[in-house]
DOMAR-176766 format. One record per residue (C-alpha): x, y, z. Coordinates in steps of 0.02 Angstrom, whole numbers, plus 32768, in hexadecimal, padded with zeros to 4 digits. Layout:
<gufis>
XYZ/...
</gufis>
This chain:
<gufis>
30DC65E8199B/30FA65B31A51/30CB66601A91/301766341A63/301665911AC5/2FDF65C31B74/2FC4652C1BE7/2F3E65901C44/2ED465851BA8/2E47650B1BCF/2E5C64A51B2F/2F19649A1B3C/2F1464721BF7/2E9F63DF1BD7/2F0B63A11B45/2FA863A91BB2/2F65635E1C53/2EBB63101C2D/2EE762821BB7/2F2361D41BE8/2FBE61E01B7A/2FFE62701BE6/2FE8621D1C90/309E62451CBB/307B63001CA6/2FDA62F51D0C/303062991D9B/30BF63181D99/304163A71D9F/2FE063591E31/308163341E90/30C163E51E77/302464251ECD/3025639D1F52/30DC63B71F7B/30BC646C1FAD/3024643A2015/307763AB2072/2FFF6328202A/3040627B1FFA/3081626E1F48/302C61FD1EC8/307761801E4E/2FE861751DD1/2F4161C61DA6/2EAE61841D43/2E4962051CE4/2D8F61F71D0B/2CF4623E1CB7/2CF962FA1CDE/2C3D63141CCD/2BCC63221D66/2B2162D81D3E/2A8C634F1D49/2A0563231DC9/297D637C1D68/296163C01CBA/297B64741CF3/2A1764531D5B/2ABA64A61D2B/2B2B643A1CC0/2BD364281D17/2C7563E41CD1/2D1E63E11D28/2DB7640F1CC3/2E05636C1CFD/2DC262E71D76/2E3C625F1DAE/2E5261D11E2B/2F0161B71E6E/2F5661141E9C/2F3161431F52/2E7661431F2B/2E6362001F35/2DED62541EBA/2E2D62FD1E81/2DCF63811E20/2E4163F81DC4/2DFD64A01D8C/2E6265261D33/2E3265D91D58/2E8866681CFE/2E2E66F11D5D/2DDD67071E07/2D2366DC1E0C/2CB2671D1E97/2C5266781E98/2CE666011E93/2CD565C61F48/2C1A65A31F33/2C35654E1E8B/2CC064E11ED3/2C5064AB1F63/2BC364831EE8/2C3A64181E7F/2C7663BA1F19/2BC563941F55/2B8363691EA7/2C1662F61E80/2BFE62951F22/2B4162821F0B/2B21624C1E57/2A7862041E24/
</gufis>
């Protein structure tokens, strides 16, 4: 059965890392990424609402896979991509701007 449980699956990824009961896993995941980038490690992370509010009725609905705030006050948006998307850079920039400028 475990061969069917791929952590890159959106549902499984969110169940592993996006629930409060699994904060230890989420912190370990963030620190594994931070360690390789030279960023300071975190001790805890609070899961926040992953939805970015729409400014207008016709705006695109946007939801992060996981949105957290660390004990250092950093807000981190975690997105899982299983294939290369041509628009990923533009979409990431849109998410960053929209998340910082809610209604």
